[in-house]
C-alpha positions as CSV (number, residue, x, y, z in Angstrom):
1,X,22.6,17.1,0.3
2,X,20.7,19.2,2.9
3,X,19.6,16.0,4.6
4,X,23.2,14.6,4.7
5,X,24.7,17.8,6.2
6,X,21.9,17.9,8.7
7,X,22.4,14.3,9.7
8,X,26.2,14.8,10.2
9,X,25.7,17.9,12.3
10,X,23.2,16.2,14.5
11,X,25.3,13.1,15.0
12,X,28.9,14.2,15.2
13,X,28.9,14.6,19.0
14,X,26.7,11.6,19.7
15,X,28.3,8.8,17.9
16,X,29.1,5.8,20.2
17,X,29.2,3.0,17.6
18,X,32.2,1.8,15.5
19,X,34.4,4.4,13.8
20,X,34.3,2.8,10.4
21,X,31.2,1.4,8.7
22,X,31.6,-2.0,7.0
23,X,32.3,-1.2,3.3
24,X,30.0,-3.9,1.8
25,X,26.8,-5.4,3.2
26,X,24.3,-7.8,1.8
27,X,20.9,-9.0,3.0
28,X,17.3,-9.5,2.2
29,X,14.2,-7.3,2.2
30,X,10.4,-7.7,2.5
31,X,8.2,-4.8,1.3
32,X,4.4,-4.8,1.7
33,X,2.9,-1.9,-0.3
34,X,-0.2,0.0,-1.3
35,X,-0.4,0.4,-5.1
36,X,-2.5,2.9,-7.0
37,X,-2.9,4.2,-10.6
38,X,-2.8,7.8,-11.7
39,X,-5.0,7.8,-14.9
40,X,-4.5,10.5,-17.5
41,X,-7.4,9.7,-19.9
42,X,-10.7,11.4,-19.8
43,X,-13.4,9.2,-18.3
44,X,-10.9,6.9,-16.6
45,X,-10.2,7.1,-12.9
46,X,-8.7,5.1,-10.0
47,X,-11.2,2.5,-8.9
48,X,-9.4,1.0,-5.9
49,X,-5.9,0.8,-4.4
50,X,-4.5,-2.6,-3.8
51,X,-2.3,-4.2,-1.1
52,X,0.7,-5.8,-2.7
53,X,4.0,-7.3,-1.7
54,X,7.6,-7.5,-2.7
55,X,10.7,-9.4,-1.6
56,X,14.3,-10.0,-2.6
57,X,18.0,-9.3,-2.0
58,X,19.6,-6.0,-1.2
59,X,23.2,-4.8,-1.0
60,X,25.1,-1.7,0.1
61,X,28.4,-0.3,-0.9
62,X,29.5,2.4,1.6
63,X,31.9,5.2,0.6
64,X,32.1,6.6,4.1
65,X,30.2,6.3,7.4
66,X,27.6,8.7,6.0
67,X,27.2,7.9,2.3
68,X,26.5,4.6,0.4
69,X,25.0,3.3,-2.8
70,X,22.4,0.6,-2.4
71,X,21.0,-1.8,-5.0
72,X,19.1,-5.0,-5.1
73,X,17.1,-7.7,-7.0
74,X,13.5,-8.1,-6.1
75,X,10.2,-9.7,-7.1
76,X,7.6,-7.0,-7.0
77,X,3.9,-7.9,-7.2
78,X,2.0,-4.8,-8.3
79,X,-1.3,-3.6,-9.6
80,X,-4.5,-1.7,-8.9
81,X,-7.8,-1.2,-10.6
82,X,-9.2,1.4,-13.0
83,X,-12.8,2.7,-13.4
84,X,-14.2,3.5,-16.9
85,X,-17.1,6.0,-17.2
86,X,-19.6,4.5,-19.6
87,X,-20.3,8.0,-21.2
88,X,-17.0,9.8,-21.1
89,X,-14.8,6.8,-21.8
90,X,-17.1,4.2,-23.5
91,X,-14.2,1.7,-23.8
92,X,-15.1,-1.6,-25.4
93,X,-13.5,-4.8,-26.6
94,X,-14.6,-8.0,-28.4
95,X,-14.2,-11.3,-26.5
96,X,-13.2,-14.0,-28.9
97,X,-14.2,-16.8,-26.5
98,X,-17.9,-16.0,-26.6
99,X,-18.0,-13.7,-29.7
100,X,-19.5,-10.8,-27.7
101,X,-18.8,-7.1,-27.6
102,X,-18.4,-5.7,-24.1
103,X,-18.4,-2.3,-22.6
104,X,-15.7,-2.1,-19.9
105,X,-16.7,-0.8,-16.4
106,X,-13.6,-1.6,-14.3
107,X,-10.4,-3.5,-14.9
108,X,-8.2,-5.0,-12.1
109,X,-4.5,-5.2,-13.1
110,X,-2.3,-7.9,-11.6
111,X,1.4,-7.4,-12.5
112,X,4.7,-9.1,-11.7
113,X,8.0,-7.3,-12.1
114,X,11.7,-8.2,-11.7
115,X,12.8,-5.0,-9.9
116,X,16.3,-3.4,-9.6
117,X,16.4,-0.6,-7.0
118,X,19.4,1.8,-7.1
119,X,19.6,4.5,-4.5
120,X,21.9,7.0,-2.8
121,X,21.8,6.5,1.0
122,X,22.6,9.4,3.4
123,X,23.2,8.3,7.0
124,X,23.9,9.7,10.4
125,X,26.8,8.3,12.5
126,X,25.6,5.5,14.8
127,X,23.7,7.0,17.7
128,X,23.5,4.3,20.4
129,X,22.7,1.3,18.3
130,X,20.7,3.2,15.7
131,X,21.6,4.9,12.4
132,X,19.1,7.1,10.7
133,X,19.1,7.6,6.9
134,X,17.3,9.0,3.9
135,X,17.3,7.5,0.4
136,X,16.8,8.8,-3.1
137,X,17.0,6.9,-6.4
138,X,15.1,4.9,-9.0
139,X,13.4,1.5,-9.5
140,X,14.1,-0.2,-12.8
141,X,11.4,-2.8,-13.3
142,X,11.0,-5.5,-16.1
143,X,7.6,-6.9,-16.6
144,X,7.4,-10.7,-16.0
145,X,3.6,-11.2,-16.3
146,X,0.5,-9.1,-16.7
147,X,-3.1,-10.2,-16.1
148,X,-6.4,-8.4,-15.8
149,X,-9.9,-9.1,-14.7
150,X,-12.9,-7.1,-15.9
151,X,-16.3,-5.9,-14.7
152,X,-18.3,-5.3,-17.9
153,X,-21.6,-5.1,-19.7
154,X,-22.4,-7.3,-22.8
155,X,-23.9,-5.6,-25.8
156,X,-27.2,-7.4,-26.4
157,X,-28.6,-5.6,-29.4
158,X,-27.9,-2.5,-31.6
159,X,-30.4,-0.8,-33.9
160,X,-30.1,2.3,-36.2
161,X,-33.2,4.4,-37.0
162,X,-33.9,6.3,-40.2
163,X,-32.1,9.4,-39.0
164,X,-28.9,7.4,-38.2
165,X,-29.3,7.4,-34.4
166,X,-27.9,4.2,-32.9
167,X,-29.8,2.6,-30.0
168,X,-28.0,0.0,-27.9
169,X,-29.2,-2.4,-25.2
170,X,-26.6,-3.7,-22.7
171,X,-26.9,-6.5,-20.2
172,X,-26.4,-6.1,-16.4
173,X,-22.9,-5.5,-15.1
174,X,-21.0,-8.8,-14.6
175,X,-17.5,-9.9,-13.7
176,X,-15.3,-12.0,-15.8
177,X,-14.6,-15.4,-14.2
178,X,-10.8,-15.4,-14.4
179,X,-7.8,-13.2,-14.9
180,X,-6.8,-13.0,-18.6
181,X,-3.2,-12.5,-19.8
182,X,-2.6,-8.9,-21.0
183,X,1.2,-9.0,-21.4
184,X,1.0,-7.6,-25.0
185,X,-1.2,-4.7,-23.8
186,X,1.3,-3.7,-21.1
187,X,4.6,-1.8,-21.3
188,X,7.4,-4.3,-20.6
189,X,9.4,-1.8,-18.5
190,X,8.6,0.7,-15.8
191,X,10.8,3.3,-14.1
192,X,10.0,4.9,-10.8
193,X,11.5,7.7,-8.7
194,X,12.1,6.4,-5.2
195,X,12.4,8.5,-2.0
196,X,12.3,7.3,1.5
197,X,13.6,7.5,5.1
198,X,14.2,5.0,7.9
199,X,16.6,3.6,10.5
200,X,19.0,0.7,11.1
201,X,19.2,-1.1,14.4
202,X,22.6,-2.7,14.9
203,X,21.7,-5.5,17.2
204,X,24.7,-7.9,16.8
205,X,28.1,-7.0,15.4
206,X,27.7,-5.9,11.8
207,X,24.2,-7.3,11.6
208,X,21.4,-4.7,11.4
209,X,17.6,-4.6,11.1
210,X,16.7,-2.0,8.5
211,X,13.2,-0.4,8.5
212,X,12.1,2.4,6.1
213,X,9.1,3.9,4.4
214,X,9.4,4.8,0.7
215,X,7.3,6.4,-2.0
216,X,7.7,5.2,-5.6
217,X,6.5,7.5,-8.4
218,X,6.0,5.8,-11.8
219,X,7.2,7.8,-14.8
220,X,6.1,5.5,-17.6
221,X,2.6,5.0,-19.1
222,X,2.0,1.3,-18.6
223,X,-0.9,0.9,-21.0
224,X,0.1,-0.2,-24.6
225,X,-2.7,1.0,-26.9
226,X,-3.9,-1.2,-29.8
227,X,-3.3,0.1,-33.3
228,X,-6.1,0.2,-35.9
229,X,-5.0,-3.2,-37.4
230,X,-5.4,-4.9,-34.0
231,X,-8.7,-3.2,-33.4
232,X,-9.9,-4.5,-36.8
233,X,-8.9,-8.0,-35.7
234,X,-10.7,-7.6,-32.3
235,X,-7.6,-7.1,-30.2
236,X,-7.4,-4.4,-27.5
237,X,-9.7,-1.6,-26.4
238,X,-11.6,0.6,-28.8
239,X,-14.3,3.2,-29.0
240,X,-16.7,4.4,-31.7
241,X,-16.3,7.8,-33.4
242,X,-19.1,10.1,-34.7
243,X,-19.7,7.9,-37.7
244,X,-19.7,4.6,-35.7
245,X,-16.2,3.6,-36.9
246,X,-14.0,1.8,-34.5
247,X,-10.8,3.6,-33.3
248,X,-8.2,2.6,-30.7
249,X,-9.0,3.6,-27.2
250,X,-6.0,5.7,-25.9
251,X,-5.5,4.7,-22.3
252,X,-2.8,6.4,-20.2
253,X,-2.0,5.4,-16.6
254,X,1.0,5.5,-14.3
255,X,1.4,3.2,-11.4
256,X,2.7,4.4,-8.0
257,X,3.1,2.8,-4.6
258,X,4.0,3.4,-1.0
259,X,6.0,0.6,0.7
260,X,7.1,-0.4,4.2
261,X,10.6,-2.0,3.8
262,X,11.9,-4.4,6.4
263,X,15.1,-6.2,6.0
264,X,18.3,-7.6,7.5
265,X,21.8,-6.4,6.4
266,X,24.9,-8.5,7.3
């Protein structure tokens, strides 16, 4: 509201464009982004941010020259990587393909979403050929695919002495050859708070170039933890407790991103 009032006060004596904004506009949008995880599990941290990309259709329904609702339909390629501390986390899984237990070091997530952004857009009047705006809203994202690629250590041997102390020998760190499907281990929906600002350049009639920068804050933990039944059947991450019994590894991480949005509205 403060942004909207400020924009109107700044623009009311400088508007030289059309008196009435076109009520409905539609166009397309390209959105390169930087994605990163916020991990909320002890021993798990962000490993690397990742450059990603999104594209799709966008539309706008204007109530007045200064207020509009925007929405769209996008394909959002997302993901980043997580680092697992071998002591504090000690996350493991059993690979059915080679019948080997691995200790997880890093995991790169590659996600694809069908994304529906819905925002309130607060605009100045047209100043020259430019309109400046702020946006606030949400992204509603449905998971289309989820894959992961691991850096890991194979458990080579394990022995227990007479006092019950377990000694383990691990191989060197190695990287899995391919991305593996992890759809069943990922939440199928994500919701992000979206806030941004930018400008429109009206270069021909009602056709405008739209450029903005936006921050997208994920609300939902994307990691679906395995239950004890799945762990017993070698599905999902686990760790050992004090008596060397397997228990599900509780991984919690939210995905955020910063995007540069460039599009055309007609």
